C-alpha positions as semicolon CSV with decimal commas, in nm:
position;residue;x (nm);y (nm);z (nm)
1;X;-0,604;2,095;-0,386
2;X;-0,255;1,991;-0,440
3;X;-0,144;1,809;-0,753
4;X;0,090;1,498;-0,778
5;X;0,218;1,372;-1,100
6;X;0,230;0,983;-1,138
7;X;0,588;1,000;-1,262
8;X;0,675;1,105;-0,893
9;X;0,502;0,823;-0,738
10;X;0,639;0,567;-0,974
11;X;0,993;0,719;-0,896
12;X;0,916;0,682;-0,520
13;X;0,789;0,319;-0,518
14;X;1,103;0,225;-0,702
15;X;1,337;0,391;-0,452
16;X;1,143;0,224;-0,160
17;X;1,141;-0,119;-0,272
18;X;1,512;-0,112;-0,360
19;X;1,610;0,024;-0,010
20;X;1,359;-0,188;0,171
21;X;1,533;-0,479;0,047
22;X;1,885;-0,362;0,075
23;X;1,884;-0,133;0,387
24;X;1,798;-0,278;0,738
25;X;1,601;-0,039;0,939
26;X;1,811;0,118;1,248
27;X;1,537;-0,023;1,486
28;X;1,574;-0,365;1,380
29;X;1,974;-0,343;1,364
30;X;1,956;-0,211;1,710
31;X;1,708;-0,496;1,839
32;X;1,919;-0,746;1,702
33;X;2,253;-0,632;1,865
34;X;2,009;-0,636;2,186
35;X;1,909;-0,988;2,115
36;X;2,265;-1,089;2,066
37;X;2,367;-0,973;2,425
38;X;2,053;-1,138;2,570
39;X;2,089;-1,486;2,404
40;X;2,254;-1,737;2,604
41;X;2,277;-2,030;2,342
42;X;2,594;-2,059;2,156
43;X;2,444;-2,138;1,846
44;X;2,181;-1,881;1,890
45;X;2,458;-1,614;1,930
46;X;2,628;-1,742;1,620
47;X;2,330;-1,708;1,399
48;X;2,241;-1,350;1,539
49;X;2,595;-1,270;1,440
50;X;2,567;-1,381;1,090
51;X;2,242;-1,212;1,067
52;X;2,394;-0,863;1,165
53;X;2,696;-0,904;0,959
54;X;2,467;-1,010;0,643
55;X;2,287;-0,683;0,705
56;X;2,581;-0,462;0,706
57;X;2,735;-0,631;0,391
58;X;2,402;-0,591;0,200
59;X;2,378;-0,226;0,294
60;X;2,745;-0,152;0,201
61;X;2,716;-0,332;-0,138
62;X;2,362;-0,252;-0,204
63;X;2,273;-0,616;-0,225
64;X;1,954;-0,777;-0,121
65;X;1,945;-0,860;0,242
66;X;1,771;-1,195;0,146
67;X;1,753;-1,378;-0,176
68;X;1,359;-1,376;-0,132
69;X;1,295;-1,020;-0,219
70;X;0,902;-1,073;-0,168
71;X;0,558;-0,993;-0,274
72;X;0,525;-0,607;-0,320
73;X;0,268;-0,509;-0,051
74;X;0,206;-0,140;-0,024
75;X;0,006;0,068;0,208
76;X;-0,091;0,428;0,051
77;X;-0,251;0,701;0,225
78;X;-0,398;0,966;0,006
79;X;-0,492;1,292;0,164
80;X;-0,857;1,408;0,044
81;X;-0,727;1,714;-0,097
82;X;-0,447;1,550;-0,344
83;X;-0,537;1,505;-0,730
84;X;-0,338;1,262;-0,927
85;X;-0,245;1,379;-1,244
86;X;-0,052;1,229;-1,558
87;X;-0,223;0,889;-1,550
88;X;-0,356;0,631;-1,304
89;X;-0,236;0,588;-0,970
90;X;-0,252;0,208;-0,943
91;X;-0,055;0,181;-1,269
92;X;0,217;0,423;-1,141
93;X;0,254;0,195;-0,850
94;X;0,270;-0,103;-1,058
95;X;0,535;0,041;-1,273
96;X;0,771;0,161;-0,977
97;X;0,741;-0,198;-0,852
98;X;0,848;-0,310;-1,219
99;X;1,162;-0,073;-1,215
100;X;1,265;-0,171;-0,874
101;X;1,272;-0,532;-0,943
102;X;1,432;-0,488;-1,262
103;X;1,711;-0,218;-1,197
104;X;1,743;-0,325;-0,854
105;X;1,847;-0,665;-0,961
106;X;1,568;-0,815;-0,726
107;X;1,411;-1,168;-0,757
108;X;1,091;-1,156;-0,913
109;X;0,875;-1,409;-0,730
110;X;0,509;-1,365;-0,835
111;X;0,334;-1,643;-1,026
112;X;0,024;-1,767;-1,147
113;X;-0,145;-1,975;-0,868
114;X;-0,240;-2,256;-1,074
115;X;-0,011;-2,287;-1,359
116;X;0,310;-2,158;-1,130
117;X;0,411;-1,951;-1,432
118;X;0,611;-1,648;-1,318
119;X;0,458;-1,305;-1,434
120;X;0,818;-1,174;-1,498
121;X;0,803;-0,851;-1,307
122;X;0,712;-0,894;-0,969
123;X;0,348;-0,788;-1,018
124;X;0,073;-0,743;-0,946
125;X;0,162;-0,559;-0,633
126;X;-0,069;-0,598;-0,323
127;X;-0,208;-0,235;-0,263
128;X;-0,421;-0,100;0,036
129;X;-0,557;0,256;-0,031
130;X;-0,687;0,488;0,249
131;X;-0,816;0,828;0,207
132;X;-0,735;1,054;0,484
133;X;-0,731;1,409;0,562
134;X;-0,489;1,672;0,438
135;X;-0,295;1,714;0,102
136;X;-0,008;1,459;0,146
137;X;0,047;1,095;-0,033
138;X;0,228;0,863;0,192
139;X;0,358;0,523;0,052
140;X;0,485;0,241;0,283
141;X;0,647;-0,040;0,076
142;X;0,664;-0,385;0,241
143;X;0,830;-0,675;0,037
144;X;0,704;-0,985;0,220
145;X;0,885;-1,299;0,185
146;X;0,703;-1,646;0,119
147;X;0,859;-1,820;0,429
148;X;0,699;-1,610;0,691
149;X;0,375;-1,537;0,494
150;X;0,315;-1,941;0,459
151;X;0,304;-1,968;0,823
152;X;0,092;-1,685;0,900
153;X;-0,272;-1,775;0,999
154;X;-0,648;-1,644;1,064
155;X;-0,891;-1,790;1,231
156;X;-1,274;-1,690;1,343
157;X;-1,273;-1,765;1,707
158;X;-1,562;-1,820;1,919
159;X;-1,630;-1,476;2,125
160;X;-1,625;-1,665;2,450
161;X;-1,272;-1,793;2,436
162;X;-1,173;-1,403;2,517
163;X;-0,798;-1,280;2,543
164;X;-0,682;-1,626;2,683
165;X;-0,821;-1,813;2,345
166;X;-0,663;-1,556;2,141
167;X;-0,320;-1,584;2,301
168;X;-0,368;-1,998;2,277
169;X;-0,411;-1,939;1,911
170;X;-0,118;-1,689;1,848
171;X;0,133;-1,949;2,053
172;X;0,014;-2,242;1,859
173;X;0,063;-2,053;1,523
174;X;0,419;-1,946;1,631
175;X;0,502;-2,313;1,752
176;X;0,369;-2,468;1,428
177;X;0,593;-2,211;1,225
178;X;0,890;-2,327;1,412
179;X;1,228;-2,242;1,203
180;X;1,046;-2,185;0,880
181;X;0,996;-1,820;0,920
182;X;1,377;-1,745;0,982
183;X;1,372;-1,639;1,366
184;X;1,384;-1,442;1,556
185;X;1,066;-1,331;1,424
186;X;0,827;-1,016;1,427
187;X;0,457;-1,108;1,511
188;X;0,167;-0,891;1,425
189;X;-0,166;-0,965;1,531
190;X;-0,480;-0,835;1,426
191;X;-0,821;-0,858;1,634
192;X;-1,153;-0,775;1,515
193;X;-1,303;-0,611;1,204
194;X;-1,385;-0,903;0,972
195;X;-1,190;-1,182;0,835
196;X;-1,014;-0,976;0,590
197;X;-0,982;-0,682;0,811
198;X;-0,801;-0,867;1,072
199;X;-0,556;-0,997;0,827
200;X;-0,472;-0,628;0,723
201;X;-0,457;-0,514;1,090
202;X;-0,201;-0,809;1,154
203;X;0,005;-0,682;0,875
204;X;0,003;-0,305;0,943
205;X;0,101;-0,390;1,313
206;X;0,424;-0,516;1,160
207;X;0,510;-0,176;1,045
208;X;0,532;-0,052;1,401
209;X;0,898;0,036;1,520
210;X;1,052;-0,285;1,717
211;X;0,983;-0,241;2,092
212;X;0,714;0,026;2,057
213;X;0,427;-0,105;2,249
214;X;0,052;-0,016;2,193
215;X;0,011;0,313;2,376
216;X;-0,353;0,321;2,268
217;X;-0,491;0,044;2,470
218;X;-0,323;-0,076;2,806
219;X;-0,500;-0,430;2,729
220;X;-0,311;-0,468;2,403
221;X;0,005;-0,352;2,554
222;X;-0,020;-0,630;2,821
223;X;-0,106;-0,878;2,582
224;X;0,199;-0,776;2,367
225;X;0,424;-0,836;2,669
226;X;0,265;-1,145;2,775
227;X;0,307;-1,317;2,436
228;X;0,662;-1,183;2,400
229;X;0,737;-1,351;2,712
230;X;0,582;-1,679;2,632
231;X;0,729;-1,675;2,269
232;X;1,060;-1,627;2,388
233;X;1,028;-1,912;2,640
234;X;0,943;-2,156;2,343
235;X;1,303;-2,262;2,282
236;X;1,277;-2,209;1,907
237;X;1,540;-1,965;1,920
238;X;1,777;-1,780;1,654
239;X;1,745;-1,991;1,318
240;X;1,540;-2,249;1,479
241;X;1,840;-2,404;1,650
242;X;1,735;-2,339;1,997
243;X;1,788;-2,051;2,259
244;X;1,634;-1,768;2,454
245;X;1,539;-1,517;2,152
246;X;1,270;-1,635;1,926
247;X;1,054;-1,321;1,877
248;X;1,230;-0,943;1,873
249;X;0,858;-0,800;1,879
250;X;0,489;-0,881;1,926
251;X;0,257;-0,619;1,804
252;X;-0,122;-0,618;1,823
253;X;-0,401;-0,383;1,680
254;X;-0,754;-0,415;1,734
255;X;-1,077;-0,275;1,615
256;X;-1,451;-0,344;1,680
257;X;-1,610;-0,642;1,534
258;X;-1,954;-0,816;1,507
259;X;-2,114;-0,950;1,809
260;X;-2,107;-1,285;1,699
261;X;-1,758;-1,287;1,586
262;X;-1,386;-1,259;1,700
263;X;-1,179;-1,250;1,415
264;X;-0,806;-1,301;1,482
265;X;-0,496;-1,298;1,225
266;X;-0,134;-1,379;1,313
267;X;0,112;-1,229;1,050
268;X;0,464;-1,369;1,117
269;X;0,751;-1,171;0,967
270;X;1,111;-1,277;0,943
271;X;1,382;-1,099;1,112
272;X;1,455;-0,841;0,872
273;X;1,064;-0,701;0,866
274;X;1,161;-0,503;0,568
275;X;0,962;-0,182;0,502
276;X;1,047;0,177;0,404
277;X;0,810;0,482;0,383
278;X;0,804;0,808;0,217
279;X;0,558;1,094;0,229
280;X;0,542;1,311;-0,095
């Protein structure tokens, strides 16, 4: 049995959200540079240049990459041999979010759905917890912006539509999103499970490094490539101003579902695809 104090968890959460909002991951920077080299549109190249420049400024000056510093989403893996001491796990995570958004000067974007009154500290966070083997605690911090989340979608498809029906739903969702999610985008797709599980799978898919296909299932790897090609033929382009590069990656995750169902979720992410992780 390994003991982990909640104070360490709070400190880790704070660090991760500040870093996620100010330091763009190397895989994304590399993908953006590759996109610039492939983009044929002058306006598209200009947008990509500004995106890359902005990321550099944010990193050097420890400033937010985007003014929308996101809803605090976390994926937490707790080893079954870990014992949390000194307080409550969820409260420790929430406190880390509060400190990150206060001390990191990050915009607080959480409000009551009906009154629209801001909670003032960017909580409550969205926390997904999984129990796994081992004695570690893995925390993934994922600030999710409103623009990309607003154009995401989920649908219970008829099983008979098959792969072609799934692709059609994804392409319709991306086309409807247009420039709103700040392309070039990342597209996370969740297939199967239940309605809510498909949505979680889609969001988890966005955590995969850019350009890494689904090696677990050749069908999904092929689907990812097909959708990547189709989306980049849409002409939406960087910033929605037209061009060759509309998406940097399409990632699909899947699990079994009920015989009467075909749940599919599309979680669209803007070009920064912010997330950081640390294992305690």
